C-alpha positions, 0 to 999 in steps of 0.5 A: 545623455551624460552616459551616452557621451561617456560611452562615445568617448570611451569608444573613441579612445579604444579605437584610437589606441587600437589604430595607434598600435598598428602605426610604425614607430617614430624614427629617431632624428637623423644626425648627419651620417652620410655618404657623399658622391661629388664632382670636382673642378680643380684649378692650379694655384700659384705664380704663373700656375694657369700659364703652365697647367690647366684645370682638371675634372674628376670625382670623389666619394666621402663618408661623414660620421658625426660623433655623438659624444661631442653633441654631433657638432664634430664629425670624422671624415674620410674619402678619396678622389681622382682628378684627370689632369691631362688626357690626349691622343696624338695620331700619326702614320708609320712611314714603313708600315702605313699603319695608324699609330695612336699615342695616348697620354694621361696624367692623374691625381689620386688622393686619400684623405682622413680628418675632421669636420665641424658643422654640417649636421643636425636637422636644419636646411642650411648646414654650413661646415668647415674641415681639415684633412690629412692626405696622401696623393699619388701623381701618375703619368702614363704614355701608351703607343697603340696600333688600333684595329678599327674592326676589333678593338680587342686585337689592337697592339698596345705598348707602354712607353712611360709609367711614372708616379709619385706618392706625396703627403699633404692636407686640405682645408674645406669650406662648404654648405649642405642643403638638407632635404631629409632623404637626400642632401646637396653639398657644395663648397671649395677646398684648398689642397696642399701637397709637399715635395711634389715633382715639378714634372713627371715626364716630357709632355706632362703637365706641370705639377703645383703644390697648391690647388683649389677645388670646387666641388658639388655632390649629393649626400645619401643619409645612412644609419649605422 
């Protein structure tokens, strides 16, 4: 009986070793490298800000790279975002030609930023984080006059009346919470955005520009392996 028991254990060990050889290797623990794609609601902040300007909406992308030498607590961050501050079309009829003429006005906020982030990594489900970034921001204001062709849009007549823009420097402070679902994460939070030497207004009819904005963002993070 003892011989049969020993033989059975030997067969089980051999079969287990054989099956183990075909199993995929255990993947290393993911430490938080990710690409974040997010939507933004940006609100002007300051005295009378909401009286002279409105909230804008936009989107952005961000790359988060934890630093292993710092125990993955600190990460380098870089990204970009665009927020539409104004978009409207005013139509009127030319009295001489009786053609419909559209005046298209758009104002944008484009930002490139680079900085650091503390937290938001590891394998937990709740991953709070905070960070500071330096940034360059481009404020744009464009007015086009368009004589549309209702049958063939490619035949429309377009003339640019105004194309103003200004690059400025600034920074931001971000506070967020990342919900880790392993294969994907949901990241949301608030961001204080500050710019220096901003133009008060880029042209007649444009939204007033303020040096301070608050952003509320929500996005989806996709883990990457580098």
